[in-house]
C-alpha positions, 0 to 999 in steps of 0.5 A, a space after each residue: 505468167 498469165 496471159 493477161 500478164 503476157 498481152 499486156 508486157 508484149 502490148 507496152 513493148 510495140 507499143 514502144 518500139 514505135 515511140 507511142 505514148 498512152 495517150 497517143 495509143 489510146 488516141 489512135 484506137 479509140 481505147 481509154 487511156 485508163 483500159 489501156 493502162 489497165 490493159 498494159 499492166 495485166 490488170 484487165 482481161 482483154 477482148 478480142 475487139 480492143 486487142 484488135 482495134 490496138 493491134 490496127 492502130 498499132 499497124 500489127 497482127 494479133 499474133 503481136 500480142 498474143 505471143 511472142 515469135 515464133 510458134 512452134 508449130 504444134 505448140 498448143 496455145 491453150 487460153 485465148 481471147 473472146 469478143 461479143 461471139 467469137 472467142 479466137 485461140 492464135 494457132 500458128 502465126 506464119 511470116 514471109 514476105 510479103 505477109 503475115 498470117 495468124 491461124 486461130 482455131 475459133 468458136 463463134 457462141 450460138 446466137 450471137 451476132 459480133 460486128 467486126 472493126 476494119 483489120 490493117 489495109 489490105 488484111 483478108 480472112 477465111 474461114 474452114 468451118 468444122 461445125 455448125 454453120 456460120 454466116 461472115 464477112 460483108 454486113 451486108 452481104 454475108 457468107 454461109 457456111 457448114 462443116 466442111 466448107 469456107 468462106 473468104 472476105 475483105 477484113 479491111 472493111 467492117 466483117 461480122 460474125 453470126 452462128 444464128 443455128 449454134 455455137 460453129 468451130 471452125 479455123 480462121 486464117 487472118 492473111 496481114 500485109 507485112 510491113 516495114 519493121 517499126 524503127 525504134 525511136 531515138 528515146 524511150 516514149 514516156 507513158 
């Protein structure tokens, strides 16, 4: 099973656990119903922006659609998802009250800028830069971090990633508040 199939299966399961129809999730996320249907069917390549829009609408961390729980601490995830500037490979998911922390190995492409929409309330991000110089965080007051440095910002508001002087490689920590587990619906949601 490829990445598209796995992500689609997990996305469909999460949507159904929350008792949402395709139409309702499309409305909440701003992702077209046709696109959502193709993603769930494994027929479409998911982008980072689209997956964040969907998982935010589902009040879930990104790792909820990228991996089955639990990940083994040193398990390699060779496939990643890409946005307009960032490619992210989930390395680990750590879950313990009161938060879920997703750990990604990321690359920000040289000369690119990615504007990310707000994530779940009280989400924060921290980037440890391995190579290159990253400009990240609040678009009005971005932070610059070079090799061996880190930046930390609120991710429940719009934020940016850019690599003005060459590719940036780093480790991204995304910390989400741990939501109560959704109750299973009485009857399956209509597709």
